[in-house]
MDAnalysis code that builds the backbone (N, CA, C; Angstrom):
import MDAnalysis as mda
import numpy as np

u = mda.Universe.empty(693, n_residues=231, atom_resindex=np.repeat(np.arange(231), 3), trajectory=True)
u.add_TopologyAttr("name", ["N", "CA", "C"] * 231)
u.add_TopologyAttr("resid", np.arange(1, 232))
u.add_TopologyAttr("resname", ["UNK", "UNK", "UNK", "UNK", "UNK", "UNK", "UNK", "UNK", "UNK", "UNK", "UNK", "UNK", "UNK", "UNK", "UNK", "UNK", "UNK", "UNK", "UNK", "UNK", "UNK", "UNK", "UNK", "UNK", "UNK", "UNK", "UNK", "UNK", "UNK", "UNK", "UNK", "UNK", "UNK", "UNK", "UNK", "UNK", "UNK", "UNK", "UNK", "UNK", "UNK", "UNK", "UNK", "UNK", "UNK", "UNK", "UNK", "UNK", "UNK", "UNK", "UNK", "UNK", "UNK", "UNK", "UNK", "UNK", "UNK", "UNK", "UNK", "UNK", "UNK", "UNK", "UNK", "UNK", "UNK", "UNK", "UNK", "UNK", "UNK", "UNK", "UNK", "UNK", "UNK", "UNK", "UNK", "UNK", "UNK", "UNK", "UNK", "UNK", "UNK", "UNK", "UNK", "UNK", "UNK", "UNK", "UNK", "UNK", "UNK", "UNK", "UNK", "UNK", "UNK", "UNK", "UNK", "UNK", "UNK", "UNK", "UNK", "UNK", "UNK", "UNK", "UNK", "UNK", "UNK", "UNK", "UNK", "UNK", "UNK", "UNK", "UNK", "UNK", "UNK", "UNK", "UNK", "UNK", "UNK", "UNK", "UNK", "UNK", "UNK", "UNK", "UNK", "UNK", "UNK", "UNK", "UNK", "UNK", "UNK", "UNK", "UNK", "UNK", "UNK", "UNK", "UNK", "UNK", "UNK", "UNK", "UNK", "UNK", "UNK", "UNK", "UNK", "UNK", "UNK", "UNK", "UNK", "UNK", "UNK", "UNK", "UNK", "UNK", "UNK", "UNK", "UNK", "UNK", "UNK", "UNK", "UNK", "UNK", "UNK", "UNK", "UNK", "UNK", "UNK", "UNK", "UNK", "UNK", "UNK", "UNK", "UNK", "UNK", "UNK", "UNK", "UNK", "UNK", "UNK", "UNK", "UNK", "UNK", "UNK", "UNK", "UNK", "UNK", "UNK", "UNK", "UNK", "UNK", "UNK", "UNK", "UNK", "UNK", "UNK", "UNK", "UNK", "UNK", "UNK", "UNK", "UNK", "UNK", "UNK", "UNK", "UNK", "UNK", "UNK", "UNK", "UNK", "UNK", "UNK", "UNK", "UNK", "UNK", "UNK", "UNK", "UNK", "UNK", "UNK", "UNK", "UNK", "UNK", "UNK", "UNK", "UNK", "UNK", "UNK", "UNK", "UNK", "UNK", "UNK", "UNK", "UNK"])
u.atoms.positions = np.array([
    [7.003, 14.703, 1.927],
    [8.206, 13.974, 1.539],
    [8.295, 12.668, 2.317],
    [8.597, 11.584, 1.645],
    [8.645, 10.271, 2.272],
    [9.816, 10.185, 3.246],
    [9.544, 9.677, 4.445],
    [10.593, 9.454, 5.428],
    [10.356, 8.095, 6.086],
    [10.802, 7.032, 5.414],
    [10.596, 5.695, 5.967],
    [11.898, 5.063, 6.420],
    [13.033, 5.685, 6.158],
    [14.312, 5.067, 6.455],
    [14.808, 5.465, 7.830],
    [15.723, 4.667, 8.373],
    [16.251, 4.906, 9.707],
    [17.355, 5.959, 9.709],
    [18.107, 6.077, 8.643],
    [19.209, 7.018, 8.591],
    [19.620, 7.223, 7.150],
    [20.595, 8.108, 6.954],
    [21.116, 8.344, 5.613],
    [22.168, 7.310, 5.234],
    [22.561, 6.454, 6.153],
    [23.436, 5.306, 5.942],
    [24.887, 5.682, 5.699],
    [25.163, 6.636, 4.815],
    [26.525, 7.069, 4.548],
    [26.658, 8.553, 4.880],
    [27.778, 8.944, 5.484],
    [27.929, 10.316, 5.974],
    [27.949, 11.347, 4.857],
    [28.340, 10.957, 3.644],
    [28.403, 11.912, 2.547],
    [27.051, 12.127, 1.868],
    [26.067, 11.310, 2.222],
    [24.738, 11.406, 1.631],
    [23.939, 12.526, 2.300],
    [23.263, 13.336, 1.488],
    [22.432, 14.419, 2.029],
    [20.952, 14.084, 2.022],
    [20.537, 13.089, 1.240],
    [19.122, 12.749, 1.152],
    [18.973, 11.327, 0.647],
    [17.826, 10.713, 0.922],
    [17.493, 9.407, 0.363],
    [16.230, 9.537, -0.480],
    [16.116, 8.658, -1.462],
    [15.022, 8.749, -2.434],
    [14.678, 7.337, -2.878],
    [13.415, 6.956, -2.717],
    [12.971, 5.606, -3.060],
    [11.868, 5.646, -4.122],
    [12.237, 5.802, -5.395],
    [11.235, 5.845, -6.466],
    [10.707, 4.477, -6.879],
    [11.307, 3.408, -6.327],
    [10.882, 2.051, -6.659],
    [10.030, 1.487, -5.538],
    [8.840, 1.018, -5.879],
    [7.978, 0.308, -4.936],
    [8.078, -1.185, -5.224],
    [7.561, -1.990, -4.292],
    [7.576, -3.435, -4.473],
    [8.542, -4.116, -3.514],
    [8.384, -5.418, -3.375],
    [9.197, -6.219, -2.467],
    [10.536, -6.542, -3.100],
    [11.596, -6.497, -2.301],
    [12.926, -6.841, -2.801],
    [13.059, -8.360, -2.884],
    [13.507, -8.845, -4.009],
    [13.593, -10.292, -4.230],
    [14.854, -10.912, -3.639],
    [15.782, -10.104, -3.138],
    [17.036, -10.669, -2.617],
    [16.836, -11.408, -1.293],
    [15.899, -10.960, -0.472],
    [15.596, -11.624, 0.796],
    [16.841, -11.834, 1.666],
    [17.684, -10.831, 1.764],
    [18.895, -10.953, 2.570],
    [18.524, -11.200, 4.032],
    [19.174, -12.153, 4.649],
    [18.813, -12.542, 6.012],
    [19.083, -11.425, 7.012],
    [20.006, -10.549, 6.718],
    [20.392, -9.482, 7.648],
    [19.763, -8.132, 7.301],
    [18.830, -8.081, 6.379],
    [18.326, -6.808, 5.828],
    [17.463, -6.053, 6.838],
    [17.930, -4.888, 7.288],
    [17.149, -4.059, 8.202],
    [15.952, -3.450, 7.483],
    [16.095, -3.120, 6.189],
    [15.032, -2.428, 5.459],
    [13.793, -3.318, 5.331],
    [14.003, -4.594, 5.038],
    [12.862, -5.510, 4.907],
    [12.122, -5.647, 6.232],
    [12.875, -5.818, 7.314],
    [12.244, -5.937, 8.625],
    [11.530, -4.642, 9.028],
    [12.148, -3.523, 8.700],
    [11.563, -2.216, 9.004],
    [10.231, -2.049, 8.276],
    [10.222, -2.387, 6.970],
    [8.996, -2.260, 6.174],
    [7.914, -3.210, 6.666],
    [8.298, -4.436, 7.033],
    [7.312, -5.407, 7.524],
    [6.739, -4.977, 8.871],
    [7.606, -4.478, 9.745],
    [7.153, -4.077, 11.080],
    [6.144, -2.935, 11.019],
    [6.388, -2.002, 10.081],
    [5.504, -0.843, 9.955],
    [4.418, -1.037, 8.898],
    [4.393, -2.252, 8.312],
    [3.356, -2.616, 7.340],
    [3.253, -1.607, 6.193],
    [4.403, -1.259, 5.613],
    [4.418, -0.337, 4.480],
    [3.946, -1.075, 3.225],
    [2.779, -0.740, 2.742],
    [2.252, -1.406, 1.549],
    [3.104, -1.100, 0.322],
    [3.815, 0.015, 0.356],
    [4.667, 0.377, -0.784],
    [5.666, -0.731, -1.092],
    [6.171, -1.395, -0.064],
    [7.213, -2.393, -0.272],
    [6.649, -3.807, -0.274],
    [5.465, -3.933, -0.840],
    [4.843, -5.225, -1.078],
    [4.515, -5.341, -2.561],
    [4.409, -6.565, -3.044],
    [4.018, -6.769, -4.439],
    [5.173, -6.669, -5.410],
    [4.827, -6.538, -6.674],
    [5.803, -6.526, -7.752],
    [6.528, -5.181, -7.845],
    [7.770, -5.184, -8.367],
    [8.500, -3.928, -8.538],
    [7.755, -2.988, -9.482],
    [7.683, -1.718, -9.103],
    [6.952, -0.730, -9.883],
    [7.388, 0.668, -9.453],
    [7.097, 1.640, -10.276],
    [7.431, 3.024, -9.966],
    [6.473, 3.573, -8.910],
    [7.013, 4.293, -7.957],
    [6.204, 5.064, -7.015],
    [5.980, 6.428, -7.656],
    [4.810, 6.649, -8.192],
    [4.532, 7.870, -8.951],
    [4.647, 9.127, -8.092],
    [4.470, 8.996, -6.784],
    [4.592, 10.156, -5.912],
    [6.052, 10.573, -5.726],
    [6.944, 9.604, -5.862],
    [8.364, 9.888, -5.631],
    [9.144, 10.189, -6.903],
    [8.706, 9.664, -8.022],
    [9.502, 9.779, -9.246],
    [9.655, 11.228, -9.704],
    [8.749, 12.107, -9.285],
    [8.812, 13.500, -9.715],
    [9.680, 14.394, -8.855],
    [10.278, 13.855, -7.789],
    [11.142, 14.690, -6.954],
    [12.343, 15.206, -7.737],
    [12.741, 16.431, -7.449],
    [13.913, 17.026, -8.083],
    [14.874, 17.484, -6.992],
    [16.158, 17.519, -7.331],
    [17.188, 17.815, -6.356],
    [18.085, 18.932, -6.862],
    [18.742, 19.601, -5.929],
    [19.496, 20.810, -6.259],
    [21.000, 20.549, -6.240],
    [21.754, 21.517, -6.709],
    [23.210, 21.439, -6.691],
    [23.699, 21.231, -5.266],
    [24.649, 20.331, -5.100],
    [25.180, 20.023, -3.787],
    [24.524, 18.838, -3.119],
    [23.359, 18.419, -3.610],
    [22.708, 17.233, -3.054],
    [23.458, 15.974, -3.491],
    [23.604, 15.043, -2.582],
    [24.158, 13.718, -2.892],
    [23.121, 12.717, -2.404],
    [22.390, 12.129, -3.314],
    [21.171, 11.389, -3.013],
    [21.416, 9.882, -3.116],
    [21.073, 9.169, -2.068],
    [21.121, 7.702, -2.082],
    [19.818, 7.216, -2.686],
    [19.920, 6.574, -3.849],
    [18.744, 6.089, -4.570],
    [18.401, 4.674, -4.087],
    [17.195, 4.508, -3.597],
    [16.630, 3.204, -3.266],
    [17.380, 2.483, -2.159],
    [17.396, 3.092, -0.977],
    [18.025, 2.426, 0.153],
    [17.114, 1.378, 0.785],
    [15.861, 1.276, 0.331],
    [14.926, 0.308, 0.895],
    [14.840, -0.992, 0.094],
    [15.492, -1.052, -1.057],
    [15.493, -2.275, -1.863],
    [16.579, -2.126, -2.916],
    [16.528, -2.937, -3.956],
    [17.579, -2.930, -4.977],
    [16.959, -2.604, -6.335],
    [17.291, -1.446, -6.857],
    [16.761, -1.002, -8.149],
    [17.134, -1.958, -9.278],
    [18.231, -2.686, -9.105],
    [18.735, -3.541, -10.190],
    [18.519, -5.030, -9.931],
    [17.647, -5.352, -9.009],
    [17.306, -6.761, -8.800],
    [16.778, -7.352, -10.105],
    [16.925, -8.646, -10.241],
    [16.630, -9.304, -11.517],
    [15.190, -9.098, -11.977],
    [14.257, -8.963, -11.038],
    [12.847, -8.855, -11.420],
    [12.379, -7.413, -11.632],
    [13.280, -6.445, -11.542],
    [12.902, -5.054, -11.806],
    [12.941, -4.823, -13.313],
    [11.798, -4.449, -13.923],
    [11.763, -4.290, -15.379],
    [12.693, -3.189, -15.877],
    [13.203, -3.385, -17.073],
    [14.105, -2.405, -17.681],
    [13.451, -1.028, -17.763],
    [12.169, -0.984, -18.107],
    [11.510, 0.306, -18.273],
    [11.401, 1.067, -16.947],
    [11.333, 0.343, -15.856],
    [11.307, 0.988, -14.543],
    [12.654, 1.656, -14.262],
    [13.722, 0.940, -14.517],
    [15.064, 1.500, -14.316],
    [15.285, 2.711, -15.207],
    [14.831, 2.648, -16.434],
    [14.997, 3.775, -17.359],
    [14.243, 5.010, -16.876],
    [13.095, 4.820, -16.277],
    [12.353, 5.970, -15.746],
    [13.114, 6.626, -14.601],
    [13.736, 5.810, -13.765],
    [14.542, 6.373, -12.675],
    [15.739, 7.123, -13.244],
    [16.371, 6.567, -14.249],
    [17.494, 7.263, -14.892],
    [17.063, 8.617, -15.446],
    [15.920, 8.659, -16.098],
    [15.440, 9.917, -16.658],
    [15.188, 10.941, -15.559],
    [14.663, 10.480, -14.425],
    [14.435, 11.385, -13.297],
    [15.763, 11.901, -12.745],
    [16.766, 11.054, -12.686],
    [18.090, 11.480, -12.227],
    [18.649, 12.565, -13.145],
    [18.461, 12.372, -14.435],
    [18.981, 13.347, -15.410],
    [18.261, 14.682, -15.329],
    [17.075, 14.699, -14.723],
    [16.337, 15.954, -14.548],
    [16.937, 16.815, -13.438],
    [17.858, 16.263, -12.662],
    [18.571, 17.029, -11.623],
    [20.069, 16.933, -11.904],
    [20.544, 17.546, -12.989],
    [21.924, 17.351, -13.431],
    [22.981, 17.915, -12.494],
    [22.594, 18.828, -11.611],
    [23.570, 19.434, -10.709],
    [23.692, 18.692, -9.381],
    [22.864, 17.689, -9.182],
    [22.957, 16.839, -7.995],
    [23.725, 15.563, -8.357],
    [24.202, 14.835, -7.339],
    [24.831, 13.528, -7.543],
    [23.942, 12.457, -6.922],
    [23.998, 11.263, -7.478],
    [23.139, 10.171, -7.043],
    [23.966, 8.911, -6.834],
    [23.785, 8.276, -5.691],
    [24.440, 7.001, -5.413],
    [23.490, 5.863, -5.725],
    [23.890, 5.009, -6.646],
    [23.194, 3.751, -6.917],
    [23.946, 2.649, -6.181],
    [23.215, 1.706, -5.604],
    [23.865, 0.629, -4.850],
    [23.103, -0.660, -5.095],
    [23.827, -1.683, -5.557],
    [23.166, -2.930, -5.940],
    [23.983, -4.139, -5.531],
    [23.324, -5.289, -5.485],
    [23.999, -6.569, -5.327],
    [23.940, -7.368, -6.625],
    [23.518, -6.712, -7.686],
    [23.476, -7.360, -8.995],
    [24.087, -6.410, -10.028],
    [25.400, -6.133, -9.918],
    [26.027, -5.136, -10.799],
    [26.091, -5.541, -12.265],
    [25.840, -6.801, -12.555],
    [25.794, -7.197, -13.967],
    [24.808, -6.339, -14.738],
    [23.733, -5.895, -14.070],
    [22.710, -5.125, -14.766],
    [23.204, -3.736, -15.169],
    [24.214, -3.218, -14.501],
    [24.789, -1.955, -14.966],
    [25.218, -2.063, -16.431],
    [25.737, -3.239, -16.781],
    [26.248, -3.432, -18.145],
    [25.142, -3.393, -19.186],
    [23.888, -3.595, -18.769],
    [22.765, -3.523, -19.699],
    [22.414, -2.078, -20.058],
    [22.966, -1.114, -19.297],
    [22.546, 0.277, -19.435],
    [23.716, 1.217, -19.712],
    [24.812, 0.687, -20.231],
    [26.006, 1.503, -20.400],
    [25.763, 2.736, -21.269],
    [24.879, 2.618, -22.235],
    [24.657, 3.740, -23.158],
    [23.717, 4.796, -22.598],
    [23.095, 4.520, -21.446],
    [22.124, 5.475, -20.896],
    [22.400, 5.814, -19.427],
    [23.519, 5.375, -18.882],
    [23.820, 5.672, -17.487],
    [23.919, 7.181, -17.279],
    [23.259, 7.719, -16.267],
    [23.389, 9.155, -15.995],
    [24.825, 9.503, -15.608],
    [25.338, 10.582, -16.140],
    [26.703, 10.988, -15.832],
    [26.868, 11.372, -14.367],
    [25.774, 11.814, -13.749],
    [25.847, 12.258, -12.352],
    [25.515, 11.149, -11.354],
    [25.644, 9.896, -11.792],
    [25.400, 8.750, -10.913],
    [26.709, 8.083, -10.535],
    [26.856, 7.755, -9.254],
    [27.958, 6.926, -8.766],
    [27.460, 5.488, -8.730],
    [28.221, 4.584, -9.322],
    [27.797, 3.188, -9.438],
    [28.351, 2.396, -8.258],
    [27.460, 1.988, -7.375],
    [27.869, 1.305, -6.160],
    [27.481, -0.159, -6.140],
    [28.187, -0.912, -5.306],
    [27.903, -2.335, -5.150],
    [28.180, -2.737, -3.708],
    [27.302, -3.545, -3.136],
    [27.523, -4.101, -1.809],
    [28.242, -5.437, -1.942],
    [29.386, -5.561, -1.286],
    [30.153, -6.814, -1.272],
    [30.591, -7.063, 0.167],
    [29.974, -8.012, 0.821],
    [30.251, -8.258, 2.220],
    [31.550, -9.026, 2.440],
    [32.037, -9.697, 1.396],
    [33.193, -10.577, 1.502],
    [33.637, -10.981, 0.104],
    [34.808, -11.607, 0.008],
    [35.193, -12.280, -1.237],
    [35.432, -13.764, -0.968],
    [35.031, -14.219, 0.215],
    [35.265, -15.610, 0.614],
    [34.474, -16.552, -0.280],
    [35.133, -17.600, -0.761],
    [34.473, -18.510, -1.701],
    [34.311, -19.927, -1.153],
    [34.803, -20.191, 0.041],
    [34.678, -21.535, 0.611],
    [33.257, -21.750, 1.146],
    [32.600, -22.768, 0.645],
    [31.266, -23.094, 1.131],
    [30.195, -22.260, 0.462],
    [28.923, -22.624, 0.669],
    [27.803, -21.923, 0.038],
    [27.568, -20.562, 0.685],
    [27.012, -19.646, -0.092],
    [26.627, -18.330, 0.413],
    [25.130, -18.375, 0.670],
    [24.738, -18.374, 1.942],
    [23.346, -18.623, 2.308],
    [22.646, -17.401, 2.879],
    [23.241, -16.233, 2.736],
    [22.715, -15.045, 3.407],
    [21.828, -14.189, 2.518],
    [21.684, -14.555, 1.270],
    [20.896, -13.755, 0.339],
    [20.628, -14.560, -0.921],
    [19.551, -14.177, -1.619],
    [19.295, -14.751, -2.939],
    [20.027, -13.979, -4.025],
    [20.701, -12.910, -3.645],
    [21.505, -12.144, -4.610],
    [22.710, -12.971, -5.039],
    [23.355, -12.596, -6.133],
    [24.557, -13.324, -6.549],
    [25.632, -13.314, -5.461],
    [26.474, -14.324, -5.474],
    [27.574, -14.417, -4.518],
    [28.442, -13.159, -4.628],
    [28.943, -12.648, -3.522],
    [29.789, -11.443, -3.584],
    [30.970, -11.556, -4.534],
    [31.541, -12.743, -4.706],
    [32.671, -12.884, -5.632],
    [32.247, -12.588, -7.064],
    [30.996, -12.936, -7.419],
    [30.491, -12.610, -8.750],
    [30.226, -11.114, -8.875],
    [29.793, -10.503, -7.788],
    [29.579, -9.051, -7.818],
    [30.894, -8.334, -8.102],
    [31.968, -8.787, -7.450],
    [33.278, -8.182, -7.699],
    [33.714, -8.395, -9.143],
    [33.442, -9.562, -9.657],
    [33.804, -9.860, -11.052],
    [33.107, -8.901, -12.008],
    [31.813, -8.668, -11.800],
    [31.081, -7.791, -12.708],
    [31.408, -6.320, -12.467],
    [31.723, -5.954, -11.238],
    [32.123, -4.573, -11.007],
    [33.434, -4.254, -11.702],
    [34.308, -5.225, -11.843],
    [35.539, -5.017, -12.605],
    [35.205, -4.677, -14.053],
    [34.216, -5.362, -14.614],
    [33.798, -5.082, -15.988],
    [33.139, -3.714, -16.087],
    [32.351, -3.348, -15.069],
    [31.712, -2.035, -15.051],
    [32.768, -0.943, -15.023],
    [33.778, -1.107, -14.170],
    [34.832, -0.098, -14.050],
    [35.595, 0.093, -15.350],
    [35.726, -0.978, -16.118],
    [36.421, -0.908, -17.398],
    [35.565, -0.281, -18.489],
    [34.253, -0.298, -18.303],
    [33.338, 0.017, -19.389],
    [32.741, 1.414, -19.341],
    [32.924, 2.143, -18.236],
    [32.321, 3.466, -18.131],
    [33.228, 4.385, -17.334],
    [32.889, 5.666, -17.306],
    [33.708, 6.652, -16.607],
    [33.086, 7.093, -15.283],
    [31.935, 6.572, -14.927],
    [31.298, 6.927, -13.657],
    [32.182, 6.529, -12.479],
    [32.092, 7.301, -11.398],
    [32.753, 6.888, -10.163],
    [32.178, 5.558, -9.694],
    [33.026, 4.769, -9.025],
    [32.650, 3.444, -8.557],
    [32.801, 3.405, -7.036],
    [31.789, 2.869, -6.364],
    [31.743, 2.843, -4.902],
    [31.418, 1.431, -4.429],
    [31.986, 1.058, -3.263],
    [31.707, -0.250, -2.683],
    [31.285, -0.094, -1.227],
    [30.292, -0.864, -0.824],
    [29.894, -0.946, 0.571],
    [30.227, -2.341, 1.084],
    [31.183, -2.419, 2.006],
    [31.523, -3.693, 2.643],
    [30.788, -3.707, 3.980],
    [29.501, -3.931, 3.919],
    [28.656, -3.882, 5.112],
    [27.394, -4.713, 4.901],
    [27.092, -5.624, 5.798],
    [27.872, -5.997, 6.972],
    [29.072, -6.865, 6.589],
    [30.241, -6.493, 7.067],
    [31.455, -7.212, 6.688],
    [31.423, -8.630, 7.239],
    [31.869, -9.572, 6.397],
    [32.011, -10.971, 6.809],
    [33.462, -11.383, 6.596],
    [33.833, -12.546, 7.122],
    [35.204, -13.028, 6.991],
    [35.634, -12.975, 5.526],
    [36.873, -12.547, 5.267],
    [37.331, -12.327, 3.893],
    [38.748, -12.847, 3.720],
    [39.168, -12.970, 2.457],
    [40.509, -13.471, 2.159],
    [41.536, -12.352, 2.314],
    [42.805, -12.725, 2.348],
    [43.870, -11.743, 2.502],
    [44.039, -10.861, 1.271],
    [43.455, -11.273, 0.158],
    [43.567, -10.473, -1.060],
    [42.378, -9.566, -1.313],
    [41.493, -9.428, -0.331],
    [40.252, -8.665, -0.513],
    [40.514, -7.238, -0.987],
    [41.484, -6.561, -0.392],
    [41.746, -5.149, -0.712],
    [42.113, -4.951, -2.172],
    [42.731, -5.950, -2.787],
    [43.209, -5.783, -4.165],
    [42.065, -5.558, -5.148],
    [40.891, -6.104, -4.868],
    [39.753, -5.928, -5.774],
    [39.411, -4.452, -5.940],
    [39.437, -3.706, -4.870],
    [39.003, -2.317, -4.904],
    [40.071, -1.423, -5.525],
    [41.314, -1.787, -5.344],
    [42.398, -1.034, -5.977],
    [42.360, -1.224, -7.494],
    [42.210, -2.444, -7.927],
    [42.186, -2.750, -9.366],
    [40.944, -2.163, -10.023],
    [39.834, -2.158, -9.309],
    [38.560, -1.710, -9.883],
    [38.298, -0.225, -9.666],
    [39.378, 0.540, -9.422],
    [39.391, 2.009, -9.313],
    [38.257, 2.554, -8.432],
    [38.152, 2.026, -7.223],
    [37.112, 2.492, -6.309],
    [37.301, 3.971, -5.983],
    [36.235, 4.750, -6.110],
    [36.234, 6.143, -5.655],
    [36.258, 6.167, -4.139],
    [35.481, 5.307, -3.507],
    [35.424, 5.221, -2.059],
    [34.871, 3.864, -1.668],
    [35.133, 3.499, -0.423],
    [34.650, 2.238, 0.146],
    [34.120, 2.520, 1.548],
    [32.971, 1.966, 1.881],
    [32.439, 2.039, 3.244],
    [32.608, 0.666, 3.893],
    [33.037, 0.665, 5.143],
    [33.289, -0.586, 5.846],
    [32.571, -0.553, 7.192],
    [31.812, -1.607, 7.490],
    [31.119, -1.636, 8.780],
    [30.619, -3.017, 9.144],
    [30.499, -3.256, 10.444],
    [29.986, -4.512, 10.967],
    [28.453, -4.467, 11.058],
    [27.877, -5.634, 11.166],
    [26.433, -5.802, 11.334],
    [25.957, -5.067, 12.591],
    [24.858, -4.349, 12.472],
    [24.298, -3.594, 13.593],
    [23.128, -4.295, 14.278],
    [22.723, -5.466, 13.778],
    [21.441, -6.021, 14.205],
    [21.517, -7.444, 14.765],
    [22.687, -7.889, 15.176],
    [22.805, -9.174, 15.852],
    [22.386, -10.368, 15.028],
    [22.811, -10.415, 13.762],
    [22.388, -11.494, 12.873],
    [23.283, -12.732, 12.928],
    [24.316, -12.717, 13.761],
    [25.161, -13.900, 13.902],
    [25.969, -14.223, 12.662],
    [26.451, -13.214, 11.961],
    [27.208, -13.422, 10.733],
    [28.644, -13.850, 11.056],
    [29.324, -14.523, 10.110],
    [30.727, -14.918, 10.328],
    [31.642, -13.712, 10.144],
    [31.984, -13.059, 11.228],
    [32.682, -11.771, 11.163],
    [34.194, -11.935, 11.328],
    [34.968, -11.084, 10.665],
    [36.419, -11.107, 10.840],
    [36.810, -10.418, 12.141],
    [37.964, -10.741, 12.694],
    [38.448, -10.008, 13.858],
    [38.617, -8.522, 13.524],
    [38.403, -7.670, 14.504],
    [38.529, -6.235, 14.277],
    [39.916, -5.869, 13.768],
    [40.934, -6.497, 14.297],
    [42.305, -6.201, 13.856],
    [42.466, -6.436, 12.358],
    [41.854, -7.487, 11.854],
    [41.945, -7.799, 10.424],
    [41.208, -6.746, 9.593],
    [40.054, -6.297, 10.087],
    [39.298, -5.265, 9.376],
    [40.059, -3.949, 9.354],
    [40.685, -3.592, 10.457],
    [41.466, -2.348, 10.503],
    [42.654, -2.418, 9.551],
    [43.230, -3.588, 9.399],
    [44.317, -3.755, 8.429],
    [43.801, -3.585, 7.008],
    [42.598, -4.105, 6.735],
    [41.983, -3.912, 5.418],
    [41.809, -2.421, 5.132],
    [41.299, -1.681, 6.090],
    [41.115, -0.241, 5.915],
    [42.450, 0.441, 5.646],
    [43.469, 0.041, 6.385],
    [44.806, 0.610, 6.186],
    [45.307, 0.333, 4.771],
    [45.081, -0.873, 4.277],
    [45.510, -1.222, 2.919],
    [44.785, -0.380, 1.880],
    [43.490, -0.173, 2.073],
    [42.712, 0.628, 1.124],
    [43.189, 2.075, 1.117],
    [43.390, 2.625, 2.292],
    [43.799, 4.027, 2.376],
    [45.217, 4.237, 1.861],
    [46.050, 3.234, 2.004],
    [47.435, 3.364, 1.546],
    [47.548, 3.482, 0.036],
    [46.513, 3.028, -0.676],
    [46.527, 3.167, -2.141],
    [45.592, 4.276, -2.610],
    [45.240, 5.188, -1.696],
    [44.522, 6.399, -2.075],
    [43.017, 6.284, -2.121],
    [42.448, 5.211, -1.594],
    [40.999, 5.041, -1.599],
    [40.407, 5.660, -0.338],
    [39.397, 6.493, -0.504],
    [38.704, 7.069, 0.629],
    [37.883, 5.982, 1.307],
    [38.034, 5.847, 2.635],
    [37.291, 4.849, 3.387],
    [36.351, 5.552, 4.367],
    [35.074, 5.208, 4.280],
    [34.079, 5.700, 5.228],
    [33.872, 4.621, 6.281],
    [34.242, 4.944, 7.508],
    [34.127, 3.985, 8.601],
    [32.702, 3.971, 9.134],
    [32.105, 2.822, 9.141],
    [30.783, 2.652, 9.737],
    [30.961, 2.041, 11.130],
    [30.130, 1.086, 11.532],
    [30.280, 0.456, 12.837],
    [31.515, -0.439, 12.831],
    [32.498, -0.101, 13.667],
    [33.701, -0.905, 13.824],
    [33.767, -1.360, 15.277],
    [33.800, -2.663, 15.475],
    [33.769, -3.247, 16.815],
    [34.418, -4.622, 16.772],
    [34.619, -5.193, 17.933],
    [35.112, -6.563, 17.986],
    [34.081, -7.509, 17.365],
    [34.559, -8.531, 16.685],
    [33.654, -9.503, 16.077],
    [32.817, -10.179, 17.155],
    [31.599, -10.505, 16.812],
    [30.700, -11.171, 17.753],
    [31.323, -12.480, 18.226],
    [31.261, -12.694, 19.534],
    [31.784, -13.927, 20.092],
    [33.250, -13.907, 20.407],
    [33.924, -12.776, 20.174],
    [35.360, -12.709, 20.442],
    [35.640, -11.805, 21.633],
])
């Protein structure tokens, strides 16, 4: 069984599964997975996106909550549709397990509305909703666009919706409203763990965000919570 990841990332996850091989095109400046793969020279995470035939056949049991593709993004723009469909078919082969999908390109969920596995939670990483100035931390779409498309996803399907606000960056006072309106099943919140020098909000502001989310019935998974760097 493949074990290349540092942790399960979320406390509710029981296993991780990486059926997608190839390099992630997002090139996020803070990405631990890319640095981890480069440091250990994992050939799996080099080259074009493709199915890992050794992993695609894994099956999971009732009670498993599996994080799909924590080493890259299954829905990155350069991942072929047929690759995503193969992963969906594999997910459907374990109907009693649950699977967390997590992407920075949620627009692609809308391409698969008619074939989304019922046992998949549709997740999106949104580090901020701040719109002032350019977003230079990733080649992925700006987080504000991710929120826009997740609103459409929430309206278009019945799957649970999840958000990861990690690594959290400075955000507007209306940030919490996005998750309430977009019927978030749960939200994870955490600061950067790797000293990337990101523009971080004060801890007091982040704790208020968590309070706002919980006050409207959203489950919040607390990750690394600390004083902002430099404060």
